C-alpha positions as CSV (number, residue, x, y, z in Angstrom):
1,M,172.0,12.5,47.8
2,A,169.2,14.6,48.1
3,K,167.1,14.6,51.1
4,N,163.9,15.0,49.5
5,E,164.0,11.6,48.0
6,T,161.3,11.6,45.5
7,I,162.4,9.2,42.4
8,G,161.6,5.7,42.8
9,R,158.6,6.0,45.2
10,P,155.1,5.9,45.0
11,F,153.1,8.8,44.3
12,A,149.8,10.2,44.3
13,R,148.9,11.8,41.4
14,V,149.0,15.8,41.4
15,D,145.9,16.1,38.9
16,G,144.3,13.5,41.1
17,R,142.1,15.3,43.7
18,R,140.4,17.3,41.4
19,K,139.5,14.6,38.7
20,A,138.2,12.4,41.2
21,C,136.1,15.8,42.8
22,G,134.8,16.4,39.4
23,S,136.2,20.0,39.2
24,A,138.5,19.4,36.6
25,V,137.7,20.8,33.5
26,Y,137.0,18.4,30.1
27,G,136.2,19.7,26.1
28,P,132.7,18.7,26.7
29,D,132.5,21.5,30.2
30,I,133.2,24.1,27.8
31,K,130.4,26.7,27.5
32,M,130.5,30.4,26.3
33,P,128.1,32.8,26.0
34,G,125.9,32.7,22.9
35,M,127.9,29.9,21.8
36,L,126.5,28.2,18.6
37,H,126.6,24.5,18.0
38,A,128.0,22.6,14.6
39,K,127.2,19.6,13.3
40,F,128.6,18.1,9.9
41,L,127.1,16.5,6.8
42,A,128.9,13.0,6.1
43,S,129.1,11.2,3.2
44,P,127.1,8.2,2.3
45,Y,129.2,6.6,0.1
46,P,133.1,5.6,0.3
47,H,134.0,6.7,-3.0
48,A,132.1,9.2,-5.6
49,R,132.2,12.3,-6.9
50,I,130.9,15.7,-5.7
51,V,128.5,16.7,-8.8
52,H,126.4,19.5,-6.6
53,V,125.9,20.8,-2.9
54,D,122.5,22.5,-2.0
55,T,122.0,24.7,0.8
56,E,119.4,26.4,0.1
57,K,116.5,24.8,2.3
58,A,119.4,24.4,5.4
59,E,119.9,27.9,5.3
60,K,116.3,29.0,5.2
61,L,116.1,27.2,9.0
62,S,115.0,29.3,11.8
63,G,118.2,29.1,13.9
64,V,121.0,28.4,11.4
65,K,123.7,31.4,11.4
66,A,126.1,29.7,9.0
67,I,127.2,26.7,6.6
68,L,130.5,25.8,5.2
69,T,130.7,24.1,2.0
70,P,134.1,23.2,0.0
71,K,133.2,27.0,-1.9
72,N,133.7,28.8,1.0
73,V,136.3,27.3,2.9
74,P,140.2,28.1,2.2
75,Q,141.3,25.9,-0.7
76,V,144.1,24.1,0.9
77,R,145.2,20.9,1.5
78,W,147.4,20.0,5.1
79,G,148.5,16.4,6.6
80,F,151.1,15.6,9.3
81,M,153.4,14.0,6.7
82,V,151.6,14.3,3.5
83,K,149.4,17.2,2.6
84,D,146.7,15.6,0.8
85,T,143.5,16.5,2.8
86,P,141.1,18.9,2.0
87,V,139.4,21.2,4.4
88,L,136.0,19.5,3.1
89,A,135.7,17.2,0.7
90,G,136.0,18.8,-2.8
91,D,135.4,17.2,-6.1
92,K,134.8,13.6,-4.1
93,V,134.9,11.9,-1.2
94,R,137.1,8.8,0.0
95,F,135.3,7.4,2.7
96,M,131.7,6.6,4.4
97,G,131.2,9.3,7.1
98,E,133.8,12.0,5.2
99,P,132.4,16.1,6.3
100,L,131.3,18.0,3.3
101,A,129.3,20.7,4.7
102,V,129.3,22.1,8.3
103,V,126.4,23.5,10.0
104,A,126.4,25.9,12.6
105,S,123.3,26.9,14.8
106,T,122.0,28.5,18.2
107,Q,120.9,24.7,19.3
108,R,122.8,21.0,18.5
109,E,118.9,19.6,17.4
110,I,118.7,22.5,14.8
111,A,121.9,21.6,13.6
112,E,121.4,18.4,12.9
113,E,117.8,19.1,11.2
114,A,120.0,21.5,8.8
115,V,122.8,18.6,8.0
116,E,119.5,16.6,6.6
117,L,118.0,19.7,4.4
118,I,121.6,19.5,3.0
119,Q,121.2,18.1,-1.2
120,V,124.0,16.2,-2.4
121,E,124.3,15.0,-6.1
122,Y,126.8,12.2,-6.5
123,E,128.2,10.0,-9.1
124,E,129.5,6.7,-7.4
125,L,132.9,5.3,-7.8
126,R,134.2,2.4,-7.6
127,P,135.8,1.8,-4.1
128,V,139.0,-0.3,-3.5
129,F,138.9,-2.0,0.5
130,D,141.9,-4.1,0.5
131,P,145.4,-2.6,0.7
132,E,145.9,-5.7,-1.7
133,E,143.6,-5.3,-3.5
134,A,144.6,-1.0,-4.0
135,L,148.0,-2.3,-5.3
136,G,146.5,-4.5,-7.4
137,P,146.6,-4.1,-11.2
138,G,143.5,-2.1,-12.3
139,A,142.9,-1.0,-9.1
140,P,140.8,2.5,-8.6
141,L,143.1,5.5,-7.9
142,I,142.1,7.2,-4.5
143,H,144.5,10.5,-5.2
144,K,144.5,10.9,-8.7
145,G,148.3,12.9,-9.3
146,A,149.2,12.1,-5.2
147,E,152.8,12.3,-6.5
148,A,152.5,15.9,-6.4
149,Y,150.8,16.3,-3.0
150,A,153.4,18.8,-0.9
151,C,155.0,16.3,1.7
152,A,156.8,17.5,4.7
153,M,158.6,14.7,5.1
154,P,161.2,14.5,2.7
155,G,162.3,11.5,1.3
156,L,158.8,9.5,1.3
157,I,158.5,6.8,-1.3
158,R,154.9,7.4,-3.4
159,Y,153.3,6.3,-5.7
160,G,149.7,4.7,-7.3
161,N,148.0,4.3,-4.1
162,V,151.2,4.0,-1.9
163,C,151.4,7.2,0.2
164,G,154.7,5.9,2.1
165,Q,157.3,2.8,1.7
166,T,159.9,1.9,4.1
167,K,163.0,-0.3,2.6
168,M,165.0,-1.8,4.6
169,S,168.1,-4.2,4.1
170,G,171.0,-6.1,5.9
171,G,173.3,-8.9,5.4
172,D,173.1,-11.2,2.2
173,P,169.5,-12.4,2.4
174,E,170.3,-14.6,-0.6
175,Q,173.2,-16.2,1.0
176,G,171.0,-16.5,3.9
177,W,168.6,-18.6,2.5
178,R,171.0,-20.7,1.1
179,E,172.6,-20.9,4.4
180,S,169.2,-21.9,6.1
181,D,168.2,-25.3,6.9
182,L,164.8,-24.9,6.7
183,I,162.4,-22.2,6.2
184,F,159.3,-20.8,7.3
185,E,156.4,-18.8,6.0
186,D,153.3,-17.3,7.1
187,R,150.6,-14.6,6.6
188,F,148.9,-12.8,9.4
189,S,146.2,-10.2,8.8
190,T,145.1,-7.7,12.1
191,P,141.9,-5.5,12.4
192,V,141.3,-1.9,12.3
193,Q,141.1,-1.0,16.4
194,H,139.1,1.9,18.0
195,H,141.0,4.0,20.6
196,G,137.8,3.5,23.1
197,F,138.4,6.5,25.1
198,I,135.5,7.8,27.0
199,E,135.9,11.5,26.0
200,P,134.1,12.4,22.8
201,H,136.5,14.7,20.4
202,A,135.2,18.2,21.9
203,V,136.5,21.9,20.7
204,A,134.8,25.1,21.4
205,A,136.6,28.2,19.7
206,R,136.1,31.7,19.6
207,F,137.8,35.2,18.0
208,D,138.9,37.7,20.9
209,P,138.5,41.0,20.9
210,N,141.7,41.6,19.8
211,G,140.8,39.4,16.6
212,R,142.8,36.3,18.1
213,L,141.8,32.9,17.3
214,E,141.3,30.9,20.7
215,I,140.6,27.2,20.8
216,R,139.9,24.9,23.6
217,T,140.2,21.6,23.0
218,S,140.9,17.8,23.8
219,T,144.0,16.9,22.5
220,Q,147.5,15.5,23.0
221,A,149.3,18.1,21.5
222,I,148.3,21.5,21.3
223,F,151.2,22.9,19.0
224,A,150.7,20.5,16.6
225,I,147.0,22.2,16.1
226,R,148.3,25.4,16.0
227,M,150.8,24.7,13.2
228,A,147.6,22.9,11.4
229,L,145.4,25.9,12.0
230,G,148.0,28.4,11.0
231,E,148.3,26.6,7.8
232,I,144.9,26.0,7.0
233,M,143.3,29.8,8.1
234,G,146.2,31.5,7.1
235,L,146.9,33.2,10.3
236,P,150.2,33.4,11.8
237,L,150.9,31.6,15.2
238,N,150.9,34.6,17.0
239,R,147.3,35.1,16.2
240,I,146.5,31.2,17.9
241,R,146.0,30.1,21.0
242,V,145.0,26.8,22.0
243,I,144.3,25.6,25.1
244,G,144.7,21.9,26.0
245,T,141.4,20.8,28.2
246,E,141.2,17.9,30.4
247,V,141.7,14.4,28.4
248,G,139.4,11.6,29.2
249,G,141.8,9.1,27.1
250,G,143.8,9.8,24.1
251,F,145.9,6.8,23.0
252,G,147.0,8.2,20.1
253,G,143.7,9.1,19.1
254,K,143.9,12.6,19.5
255,T,147.2,13.9,18.4
256,D,145.8,15.3,14.9
257,I,143.3,18.0,14.0
258,T,140.0,16.7,13.9
259,V,137.0,19.2,14.1
260,E,139.2,22.4,15.7
261,H,139.3,23.9,11.7
262,Y,135.8,23.9,11.6
263,C,134.7,25.5,14.6
264,A,136.9,28.4,14.1
265,L,136.4,28.8,10.5
266,L,132.7,28.7,11.9
267,A,133.3,31.5,14.5
268,R,135.1,33.4,11.6
269,M,132.4,33.5,9.7
270,T,129.6,34.3,12.4
271,G,131.8,36.3,15.0
272,K,130.4,33.8,17.9
273,P,131.7,31.3,19.6
274,V,131.0,27.9,17.9
275,N,130.7,24.5,19.9
276,M,131.3,21.1,18.6
277,R,131.3,17.6,20.1
278,L,131.6,14.4,17.9
279,T,128.7,11.6,18.6
280,R,130.4,8.3,19.4
281,S,129.1,7.0,15.4
282,E,131.0,10.0,14.4
283,M,134.0,9.2,16.4
284,M,134.3,5.6,14.8
285,T,133.0,6.2,11.0
286,Y,135.2,9.7,10.5
287,T,138.0,10.0,13.2
288,S,141.1,7.8,13.0
289,A,141.8,4.2,14.3
290,R,144.7,1.7,14.5
291,H,145.6,0.6,11.0
292,G,144.5,-2.9,9.9
293,C,147.4,-4.4,8.3
294,V,148.6,-7.9,6.3
295,I,151.7,-9.0,7.3
296,H,154.2,-11.9,5.1
297,L,157.0,-13.5,7.0
298,K,159.6,-15.8,5.4
299,T,162.3,-16.8,8.1
300,G,165.2,-19.4,7.6
301,V,166.8,-20.8,10.6
302,K,169.8,-23.6,10.9
303,K,168.5,-27.1,12.4
304,D,169.8,-25.5,16.0
305,G,167.3,-22.4,16.1
306,Q,169.9,-20.0,15.0
307,I,167.9,-17.4,12.7
308,V,169.6,-16.6,9.6
309,T,167.2,-14.6,7.6
310,R,164.1,-12.9,7.3
311,E,161.9,-11.4,4.2
312,A,158.9,-9.2,5.5
313,R,156.3,-7.2,3.6
314,L,153.6,-5.4,5.9
315,L,150.5,-3.8,4.0
316,F,149.0,-1.2,6.1
317,D,145.9,-0.2,5.4
318,T,145.7,3.6,5.7
319,G,142.1,4.6,4.6
320,G,141.6,7.9,2.6
321,Y,144.1,9.8,3.4
322,A,147.4,9.5,4.9
323,G,147.5,10.9,8.3
324,H,150.7,9.3,10.1
325,G,150.6,6.3,7.8
326,P,153.7,6.3,6.0
327,G,155.7,6.6,9.5
328,V,153.2,3.5,11.3
329,A,154.5,1.6,8.3
330,A,158.1,2.8,9.0
331,L,157.5,1.9,13.2
332,G,156.4,-1.5,12.0
333,A,159.1,-2.0,9.3
334,N,161.6,-1.4,12.6
335,S,159.6,-3.9,15.1
336,I,159.2,-6.6,12.4
337,L,162.3,-8.6,13.7
338,G,161.4,-8.1,16.9
339,P,164.4,-8.0,19.6
340,Y,166.3,-11.0,17.7
341,R,169.7,-11.1,16.4
342,T,168.9,-11.6,12.4
343,P,172.5,-11.4,10.0
344,H,170.3,-11.3,6.5
345,F,167.0,-9.6,5.9
346,K,164.8,-7.6,3.2
347,I,161.9,-5.2,4.9
348,D,159.3,-4.0,2.7
349,S,156.5,-2.1,4.5
350,L,153.6,-0.1,2.6
351,S,150.9,2.5,4.1
352,V,148.0,2.2,1.2
353,Y,145.0,4.2,0.7
354,T,142.0,2.6,0.5
355,N,138.1,3.9,0.9
356,K,137.8,4.1,4.7
357,M,138.4,6.5,7.5
358,N,141.7,7.6,7.6
359,F,143.7,5.5,10.3
360,S,146.5,7.1,12.4
361,F,148.5,6.7,15.8
362,M,147.1,4.5,18.4
363,R,149.2,3.4,21.4
364,G,152.1,0.8,19.9
365,P,151.3,1.8,16.3
366,G,153.0,-0.4,13.9
367,G,154.8,-2.5,16.4
368,V,151.5,-3.9,17.6
369,Q,150.5,-5.2,13.8
370,A,154.4,-6.6,13.5
371,G,154.8,-7.7,17.3
372,F,151.8,-10.2,16.9
373,A,152.8,-11.7,13.4
374,C,156.6,-12.3,14.6
375,E,155.9,-13.6,18.3
376,S,153.7,-15.5,16.6
377,H,155.8,-16.9,13.8
378,M,158.8,-17.5,16.3
379,D,156.3,-19.6,18.7
380,R,155.8,-21.6,15.2
381,I,159.6,-22.6,14.6
382,A,160.3,-23.1,17.7
383,R,157.5,-25.7,18.4
384,E,158.2,-27.1,14.8
385,L,162.1,-27.4,16.0
386,N,161.1,-29.2,19.3
387,L,162.5,-26.1,20.9
388,D,161.4,-24.4,23.9
389,P,160.0,-21.1,23.0
390,L,161.5,-19.7,25.7
391,D,165.2,-21.3,24.8
392,F,164.2,-20.4,21.2
393,R,163.9,-16.7,22.1
394,M,167.4,-16.4,24.4
395,K,169.1,-18.3,22.1
396,N,168.4,-15.5,19.2
397,L,167.7,-12.5,21.2
398,I,170.0,-9.4,20.8
399,S,172.6,-7.8,23.4
400,D,174.8,-4.8,23.7
401,G,176.6,-3.6,20.8
402,D,174.4,-5.4,18.0
403,T,172.2,-3.6,15.4
404,S,168.9,-2.5,14.9
405,A,167.1,-3.2,12.2
406,T,168.4,0.1,10.5
407,G,171.7,-0.3,11.4
408,Q,171.3,1.8,14.9
409,R,173.6,0.6,17.3
410,M,171.9,-0.8,20.8
411,E,172.8,0.1,24.1
412,A,171.2,-0.7,27.3
413,V,169.3,-3.6,26.1
414,G,167.2,-4.8,28.9
415,I,165.6,-7.9,26.8
416,Q,167.5,-10.6,29.0
417,E,166.7,-9.9,31.9
418,A,163.1,-9.4,31.2
419,L,163.1,-12.4,29.5
420,T,164.6,-14.3,32.7
421,S,162.2,-12.4,34.9
422,V,159.3,-13.4,33.3
423,A,160.1,-17.1,33.3
424,K,160.9,-16.6,37.1
425,I,157.6,-15.2,37.7
426,S,155.5,-17.2,35.8
427,N,157.5,-20.4,36.5
428,W,157.7,-21.2,33.1
429,K,160.0,-24.4,33.2
430,Q,157.7,-25.9,35.5
431,R,154.8,-25.6,34.0
432,K,152.0,-27.8,34.0
433,K,150.2,-29.0,31.0
434,K,146.4,-29.5,31.7
435,K,143.7,-30.6,29.3
436,N,142.9,-27.6,26.8
437,H,144.8,-25.0,29.1
438,G,148.1,-23.9,27.4
439,W,150.6,-21.3,27.9
440,G,152.3,-18.6,25.9
441,L,154.9,-16.3,25.8
442,C,156.2,-13.6,23.5
443,C,158.8,-11.0,24.0
444,C,158.6,-6.9,22.4
445,Q,161.2,-4.4,21.3
446,Y,160.2,-0.9,20.4
447,E,161.2,2.9,20.5
448,L,160.4,6.0,21.6
449,V,159.9,9.1,19.9
450,G,162.4,12.1,20.1
451,M,161.5,15.6,19.3
452,T,161.7,18.3,20.7
453,S,160.5,19.6,24.5
454,S,161.3,22.2,26.5
455,A,159.9,23.6,29.9
456,L,160.0,26.5,32.2
457,V,160.7,26.5,36.2
458,K,160.0,29.7,38.2
459,L,160.9,30.7,41.4
460,N,158.0,32.1,43.2
461,E,158.6,34.5,45.8
462,D,158.0,32.2,48.8
463,G,160.2,30.2,47.4
464,S,158.1,27.6,46.0
465,L,158.4,26.2,42.2
466,H,156.1,26.8,39.3
467,L,156.8,24.3,36.2
468,V,155.3,25.1,32.9
469,I,155.3,23.0,30.1
470,G,153.1,21.9,27.0
471,A,153.0,18.5,27.3
472,I,149.5,17.3,28.0
473,D,148.7,14.9,30.1
474,H,146.2,12.6,29.2
475,G,145.7,10.2,32.1
476,Q,149.1,8.6,31.7
477,G,150.6,10.6,34.9
478,S,153.0,12.5,33.3
479,S,152.7,16.1,35.3
480,T,153.1,13.7,38.4
481,V,156.3,12.3,37.0
482,L,157.3,15.7,36.0
483,A,156.7,17.3,39.4
484,Q,158.9,14.0,41.0
485,I,161.9,15.2,38.4
486,L,161.8,18.9,39.7
487,A,161.2,18.2,43.4
488,Q,164.5,15.6,43.0
489,E,166.6,18.3,41.5
490,M,165.5,20.9,43.5
491,D,165.6,18.9,46.7
492,M,162.4,19.9,48.1
493,P,158.7,18.2,48.8
494,A,156.6,18.1,45.6
495,D,154.1,19.8,47.2
496,Q,156.1,22.6,46.9
497,I,155.7,22.4,43.2
498,A,152.7,23.5,40.9
499,V,152.3,22.2,37.0
500,T,150.7,24.3,34.6
501,I,150.0,22.8,31.6
502,G,148.5,23.3,27.8
503,D,148.3,26.5,26.6
504,T,150.0,27.5,23.9
505,D,150.1,31.2,25.0
506,A,152.0,30.0,28.4
507,A,154.0,27.5,27.8
508,P,157.6,26.8,25.5
509,Y,157.1,24.5,23.1
510,D,156.3,20.6,23.2
511,T,156.1,18.1,20.0
512,G,153.7,16.5,21.8
513,T,152.3,13.3,24.4
514,F,152.7,10.1,22.4
515,G,155.3,7.7,21.4
516,D,156.2,7.3,25.4
517,R,158.6,10.4,25.1
518,V,156.8,12.6,27.5
519,T,158.7,11.0,30.4
520,F,161.9,10.5,28.1
521,N,162.1,14.0,26.6
522,M,160.1,16.2,29.0
523,G,161.9,15.0,31.9
524,N,165.4,15.7,30.6
525,A,164.0,19.1,29.6
526,V,162.7,19.5,33.0
527,I,166.2,18.5,34.6
528,E,168.1,21.2,32.2
529,A,165.3,23.7,33.4
530,A,166.2,22.9,37.1
531,R,170.2,23.1,36.8
532,D,169.7,26.4,34.8
533,L,167.6,28.0,37.7
534,K,170.4,26.7,40.4
535,V,173.0,28.3,37.9
536,Q,170.4,31.3,38.1
537,L,170.0,30.8,42.5
538,F,174.0,29.9,42.9
539,R,175.2,33.5,41.1
540,G,172.5,35.4,43.4
541,A,173.4,33.4,46.7
542,S,177.3,34.0,46.1
543,A,177.2,37.7,46.5
544,M,174.6,37.7,49.3
545,L,176.8,34.6,51.3
546,E,180.3,35.9,50.0
547,S,181.2,32.8,48.8
548,P,182.0,31.6,45.5
549,A,179.2,30.3,43.4
550,E,180.9,26.7,42.2
551,N,180.7,26.3,46.3
552,L,177.3,26.5,47.1
553,E,175.2,23.6,47.1
554,L,171.3,23.3,47.1
555,V,169.7,21.3,50.3
556,G,166.4,21.3,51.8
557,Q,165.4,24.4,50.4
558,M,168.5,25.9,51.8
559,I,171.1,27.2,49.5
560,R,174.6,26.6,52.0
561,D,178.1,26.8,51.2
562,R,180.1,23.5,51.4
563,D,183.1,24.3,53.7
564,N,181.1,26.5,55.6
565,P,177.8,25.1,56.3
566,E,176.6,28.2,58.8
567,K,176.5,30.6,55.4
568,A,173.2,29.8,54.2
569,I,170.1,31.5,52.8
570,S,166.7,30.1,52.2
571,L,164.7,30.0,49.3
572,P,162.0,32.5,50.3
573,E,164.3,34.6,51.5
574,L,167.1,34.2,47.9
575,A,163.7,34.6,46.4
576,M,162.7,38.4,47.7
577,G,166.3,39.4,47.5
578,F,166.1,38.8,43.4
579,Y,162.2,40.3,43.0
580,F,163.7,43.2,44.7
581,F,167.4,43.9,44.5
582,Q,168.4,41.8,41.9
583,G,166.5,42.9,39.0
584,G,163.4,39.9,38.7
585,A,162.3,36.9,38.9
586,P,164.6,33.8,38.2
587,M,163.3,31.3,35.7
588,G,164.9,28.6,34.7
589,K,164.9,26.9,30.5
590,G,165.7,23.6,29.4
591,T,164.6,22.5,25.5
592,V,165.8,18.8,24.6
593,L,166.2,17.5,21.1
594,A,168.1,14.0,22.1
595,P,170.8,13.8,19.3
596,L,169.7,10.6,16.7
597,P,172.4,7.9,16.5
598,A,173.7,6.6,13.3
599,Y,172.4,4.4,11.6
600,A,172.8,2.6,8.0
601,C,171.0,5.1,5.8
602,E,172.5,3.6,2.8
603,K,170.4,0.7,3.0
604,V,167.0,2.4,4.7
605,E,165.1,4.3,2.0
606,G,161.9,5.9,2.9
607,N,161.9,5.7,6.2
608,P,161.0,9.1,8.5
609,Y,161.7,7.4,11.9
610,P,165.2,5.2,11.1
611,V,166.1,5.8,14.7
612,T,164.9,6.5,18.2
613,P,167.0,7.9,21.5
614,A,166.4,4.2,23.8
615,H,164.3,1.2,22.8
616,T,162.1,-0.5,25.1
617,Y,161.6,-3.8,25.9
618,A,159.0,-6.3,27.6
619,C,158.2,-9.9,27.8
620,Q,154.7,-12.0,28.9
621,V,153.9,-15.4,29.7
622,V,150.2,-16.1,30.1
623,E,147.7,-19.0,30.9
624,I,144.9,-20.0,29.2
625,R,141.8,-22.2,28.9
626,V,140.1,-23.2,25.4
627,D,136.0,-24.1,25.6
628,K,136.3,-26.6,22.5
629,E,132.4,-26.4,22.7
630,T,132.0,-22.4,22.3
631,G,135.5,-21.4,21.3
632,V,135.9,-19.1,24.2
633,V,139.1,-18.3,25.6
634,L,139.9,-17.5,28.9
635,V,142.8,-15.9,30.2
636,E,143.6,-17.2,33.4
637,N,146.9,-16.0,34.4
638,I,149.1,-13.3,33.0
639,Y,153.0,-12.3,33.8
640,S,154.5,-9.6,32.7
641,S,157.7,-8.3,32.6
642,H,159.1,-5.0,31.5
643,D,162.4,-2.9,32.1
644,A,161.7,0.6,32.8
645,G,164.8,2.0,32.3
646,R,164.8,3.5,35.5
647,M,161.3,3.4,37.7
648,L,160.9,7.3,38.8
649,N,157.1,6.3,39.8
650,P,156.5,2.8,40.7
651,L,152.8,3.3,40.9
652,G,152.5,5.0,37.6
653,T,154.7,2.6,36.3
654,E,152.4,-0.2,37.3
655,G,149.4,1.8,36.5
656,Q,150.6,1.8,32.7
657,I,151.3,-1.6,32.3
658,Q,148.0,-2.7,33.7
659,G,146.0,-0.3,31.3
660,G,148.4,-1.8,28.5
661,I,147.7,-5.0,29.1
662,M,144.2,-4.7,29.0
663,M,144.2,-2.6,26.0
664,G,145.8,-5.8,24.5
665,L,143.5,-7.7,25.7
666,G,140.6,-6.3,24.0
667,Y,143.0,-5.9,20.8
668,A,144.1,-9.7,21.2
669,L,140.5,-11.1,21.7
670,W,137.2,-8.8,20.8
671,E,137.9,-5.6,19.4
672,E,137.3,-5.0,16.0
673,V,136.0,-2.0,13.4
674,V,133.8,-4.3,11.1
675,F,133.1,-3.4,7.6
676,D,130.8,-3.5,5.2
677,G,131.1,-1.6,1.6
678,G,133.3,0.7,3.7
679,R,130.6,1.2,6.2
680,V,131.0,0.7,9.8
681,T,128.6,-1.8,11.0
682,N,129.6,-1.7,14.9
683,P,129.7,2.8,15.4
684,N,129.2,1.9,19.2
685,L,130.3,0.5,22.1
686,I,127.7,-2.1,22.3
687,D,128.2,-3.4,19.5
688,Y,131.9,-3.0,19.5
689,K,133.1,-5.1,22.3
690,M,135.9,-3.7,24.4
691,P,137.1,-5.2,27.9
692,L,135.2,-5.1,31.0
693,T,136.6,-5.1,34.2
694,I,135.2,-8.7,34.8
695,N,137.3,-10.0,32.2
696,Q,140.8,-8.6,34.0
697,P,142.8,-12.1,34.9
698,K,145.0,-12.1,37.5
699,T,148.0,-10.1,36.5
700,R,151.5,-10.1,38.1
701,I,153.8,-7.5,36.8
702,A,158.0,-7.7,37.4
703,V,160.0,-4.5,36.6
704,T,163.6,-4.8,35.6
705,E,165.9,-1.6,35.6
706,T,168.7,-1.5,32.6
707,K,169.6,2.3,32.8
708,T,169.5,4.1,29.4
709,L,172.3,6.3,29.2
710,N,170.6,9.2,28.1
711,G,167.2,9.1,29.9
712,P,166.4,10.8,32.9
713,Y,167.8,9.3,35.7
714,G,168.0,6.3,33.4
715,A,164.3,5.6,32.7
716,R,162.7,4.9,29.2
717,G,159.2,4.8,28.0
718,V,156.6,1.8,29.5
719,G,153.0,3.2,27.9
720,N,153.8,1.0,24.2
721,P,155.1,-2.3,25.4
722,P,152.1,-4.2,27.5
723,V,149.8,-3.2,24.4
724,L,152.2,-4.9,22.0
725,L,152.3,-8.4,23.9
726,P,149.1,-9.9,24.6
727,A,147.7,-10.9,21.2
728,A,150.9,-12.9,20.3
729,A,151.1,-14.8,24.0
730,I,147.5,-15.6,23.4
731,A,147.7,-17.2,20.2
732,N,150.4,-19.3,20.8
733,A,148.9,-20.2,24.2
734,I,145.6,-21.3,22.2
735,H,148.0,-23.6,19.7
736,D,149.5,-24.8,23.1
737,A,146.4,-25.3,24.6
738,V,144.6,-27.4,21.6
739,G,146.8,-27.4,18.2
740,V,145.2,-24.9,16.1
741,R,147.4,-21.6,15.5
742,I,145.2,-18.6,14.1
743,R,147.0,-16.1,12.3
744,E,144.1,-13.7,12.1
745,L,143.2,-10.9,14.9
746,P,141.0,-10.8,17.0
747,L,140.8,-14.0,18.4
748,T,136.9,-14.7,18.7
749,P,135.0,-17.9,19.7
750,E,134.1,-17.9,16.0
751,R,137.1,-18.0,14.7
752,V,138.5,-20.6,17.6
753,L,135.8,-22.9,16.5
754,F,136.4,-22.9,12.7
755,S,140.0,-23.0,13.4
756,L,139.4,-26.4,15.4
757,K,136.6,-27.8,12.8
758,K,139.6,-27.8,9.9
759,V,141.9,-29.8,11.9
760,R,139.3,-32.8,12.7
């Protein structure tokens, strides 16, 4: 047992002081001598052919140094999954707000004026805004010949306005319908949700004296940005350096390239550093947001409540370009059965092009939409069968040895413990029924992303350690947890560890900070790096102590012989020995690519994410009150139980859960990007309603710990599940309170009143 036990203890953030004191450097803080300012011209039409672009007047404006147009940018298409996105709209625009020219000038105000002087001749085309309409006969094609686009994910199913389709089946659905005593059908729809982070997208680019491109950007994935820039700029990756600034919130909205390529192209064209910072309106009309979705569910059950079969069809609106749409559709398909044993099923999930801005990753992608539908549907079934919603769920929960929708064998399943825990802390069985008050319950099963993470641990001359990683901490506290893991492995106080993140020149590769993957994947990489370092230290100490390396142990910054503890050497002494007598600084390296389990590949088509290294589980109970005169829903109490596998930092775990609950609360009750003919009508944080501090209900959190077999010390992710829960729990509570079942989010007062009027 380590003397300096850090795992499982509340731990202050390693970056907390500099952020609290205002010394942290964020994207908008970056300034360079002679820096130019960039602004893009956005399309005023959702779907139109570009006939001509005239920049003559803009070029003559004093202070304008360069203008990018479709004619002078690389003629390449890029994209994470489907390479369908041009650098600038070329032959046509596919959403209102799409960039089609970019100006660089000496002042931001001049760039804004120059953009207004660019004249564009358009030929309007018929748009399509609804994914169901986009699949209909005669719908306009957003991308003609889209099947010919290069594809980074083999096996994607693409046709017409579909850029990705996941198909899955299990058992014999037809037999399932025959065996069912009752059949329930529902249609649900969910809105577009904006990430709502405080910091805007901000980028600064320059070419250094050696001709290397240097980008400083607010991003969640420095290596993904570097890869995209290499593709667009035609540069080898060793000629590109991406430095991640501090991130003022991401939630998935900063995983992709946004305006980095514009700054880089303008910097190359002008020879000057170029800065670009988006306004809130530009962020809400150009950058990504959560997919809206339409979900059809049909479930067959026995009279006693046993689930027999389910059929699901999910239509994800991915906007004008694919982005992560095919993957989000797959994650939705993976989640639509919930954490319930379903012997027979058929799932069809599509990512559909429309004439809206691109939708992409946002916390709990696919699972949030599917979770609302699945858990609302489950609640309806339970109540119409006159079963307690908790008992109905408990009866159908999966357990170890069952299989997921893709056929992956489930291990370390913690959903039963989470449901039992939430029932206990909420006193579910003793809940009191009051007029216009209701109780709602829901469960979720989600998955974390694997992919590659690497870590480097260096021993300094004084025996302290330096951890170098590429994983960005965008507020969730991952750097703190990773420092704790290293401290635990090396049996030293965490204040003896420095953490450097976010520089492609210095850090080993990491896929990115999203999908609950950092603690799991990078945590394992840090453990591997620490153990690699210890092997080197034991080898060096062996010669100095004249003890076999296999007989040595590291305890309290001392390496000693287990059989003869008096034979020992301190880390500072050993470090100096390495530096001056044994060939230099010891460095531990760790690279982890979590092995993917087997799955039923013969029954899964077009799914880029068929398996996961680990599943995550959570349950929630809410108590609400409905004002029947105004339709206002007041959430009075939230009880949330989450299986963390192992809590590495209880303080950070609770913070993640609290934040996720509030984001889920906003999705449930207020948040919706509103469109009118393809135009966003609420592109600001005044008209776009997000929860405030005064909206935070009383919240009680419980954490269960069913250790995963392959997580660091048994840990699994806790960042995504909290967002999946509130929408369904509140919708179910509304039904319990006033007897109306609302199948469309958000659960606004208008929708509540409309539903009440329909049943009167």
